N, C-alpha and C positions, 0 to 999 in steps of 0.2 A: 154661099159661098163670104160674098161681101162683108158676115156677118160676123163669118168664121177665120177670116183674116182681119177685123181689127178686133178680134180677139186677141190674137195671136201674135199682134202686136202688140197691145196692153199688157201684154201679161210677160212679152221680150222688153218690154221698159221695163216691169215691175220690179224682177226677179236683179237685174244686180244689187238694186234698194236694197234687197229682202237678205240675200247676203251681203248688204256693206252693213245692215242693223246687225247680223247673225256675228259676227266679226266683231261690232263694239261689243257688241252681251258675254259673250263670248271671253274680250283681252277682260273689260269689267271683272268678272267672276273670279278670270286668274289669276289678276291684283290680289283683287281681296284676298281670296285663299292663299297667294303667295304672303304675306305683309301680315294677316290674320297671328301666326304663331312667334314672330316674331316683334309683336302690339301691347303683345298680353306677358305679364309678368309670370313668372315660374313662381309657381304654390309652392316649392318650395320656400317663400321666401314669406311667406303670409306673416302675417304678424295678431295677433291677438292679442289687447289691454298692454301694449307695448311688446310682448314675450314672444318670439320668434318661435313658432309653438315647435319647429324640427327637432328646436337644439333647448328643447323645455326636460325638465320634470322637477317630481316631483318639488323634491326642498327649494326651484327656483320659481317653481310658481305660488308655494306658500309663502318666501319671501316677499315675490315682489306685489305677491296684492295686498301684502301684510304693508309696505311701502309707498303701493297707492292710497290704501283704506277704503272706508266703507265698504266691509262685503264681511257679512258675517260667516261662520264657516260652521259647519252644520257640522251640533258633540258625538253625533255615529261615525266620523269621518278622520275626526283629529286622528284617530288612533292609527286607522285604515294604512295602507301602503301604497291601496290600489283604486284608491277614489277617495278627491275632495267633491267635496258639494259643496255651493259660500250662497250668502241669500244676501242679494245689494239692497244698499237703506239707505245710499248717499252717489251714487257710483252709479252710471247706466239701474236707475231705477224704472227705463221701459219694460225691465226683463227680470223675472218670478225668480231666474236660476243658474247660476251658466254650473255645468257638474265636470270633472276633468277623472277620467279615466288613466291608469299608469301599468307599463309590464314591473314586471318580474325586479326589474332593476333598476325602475323609477324612472325610464322618458312614459313622457306625454303620449302614449296610444289614438285617445279623443276630447273635443272640447265639443258642448253643446251648451250651448246658448237656450232660454226660452221666454218665449219676447209674453206677454203681457194683453191683453185684448186691443185694446184703450196704450195711444201712446201716440203724447203730441210735438215728441221725438222724434220718431221716424213717417214722424205724418204732420202736419201741420192745415189739422182736421180733428171732428173727436167723433169723428166716425171711425170702426173700428178695421186695422190697420189690416191689408194683407200683404198674399205675399211679395207681389212684383214694387208693393215701398220698399222691402228689406233688399230685393232683389235689383235696382235702383243705387242701392249707396256703394251695392256689392259690384256690383257690374263697374262702378267709375276703380273702384282698387287692385278687380282682379278679371279685367276683359267679359266677352260676350258668355253663359255660357256653356257648357258642353255641348248637355242635356238639357231642352225644356218639354216637359210631358201636364198636361191636364188630366187633372183626379178627381175621383168625387162624381157624385151623382148630375146628369144632367142638371141643361138650365144655372139656375144662380145656387147651384148648392155645392159645384164644378171649383176646380181655381187651379192654377197653376205652378206645378213645383222645379225647383229649379237643379240641376248638377254642374259643378264646376268639378272637374278633374286631369290630371295627371300621372303622371311612372310614382309621383311621392308622395302627392294629400290628392281629398278625396274632401269638396264640399259639398251638405248637402242642405239645403233652404227647404222646407217640407212642412206639411200642418202636424201634432201628433195625432194617432191614428189611421190618420191619409184621410182626414176625415174633416171635411167644411167646414164643422164651428168649433176642430181640435186646433188647441193651440202653436199658432208659429215657434215651430225652433230654428237655427240654425245650429249642424255643425262639421266639425270640425277632425276627419278622418286621418291619422299620420300613416299610408300606407307603406315610407321606408324603415315603419319602427312595425319589430316582429312582437302581438300582445304575446306572448308565452318565453319573450325573453328573459332570462334571469343573470347574475349577475357572479358567475361563477370565483371557485378562487385562486384562480390565477390571475383575476383580471384585477383583485381587492389589493394586488402588489409581496 
């Protein structure tokens, strides 16, 4: 009986502390949830190579990259109206190529940048870059990702992929083929641009 009374007194004293601790944690979680959307920059403001992607089109992309210099356009895309592929030779040397895709109205609908496996630009080391190395830089501009998931085979063959997304833009950081040995890429998808939009005669004035 005495043992039961001691336990009762102990738990009665402990209960207020548990409730107080729980209220602090709940309050902290609510504060974090309420401040996160305000601290994250809207993805429609995202820029790539100084281009605001939601406002970019075929003409502004080609003109802008020409002004920057350091990119060689693939000959097969020069006369294309739906795709441009550029190979960096003095700019962005950490990347194999950058591909812009356009709808029939000329608006950018997606941009894909494929990284080289080794880059002392993105990582101050000579070991292969990881998705987390690229994610760390993107988080500085975009805030925390909307989604993060583990892909690939278990153990050392798995890796982390990331997604940032809102109503206007989706940004994917992943590996080609969704496998550990695939090249890392970042793809910007402009959701607010209809991939099949066309310029109608009335729009041309």
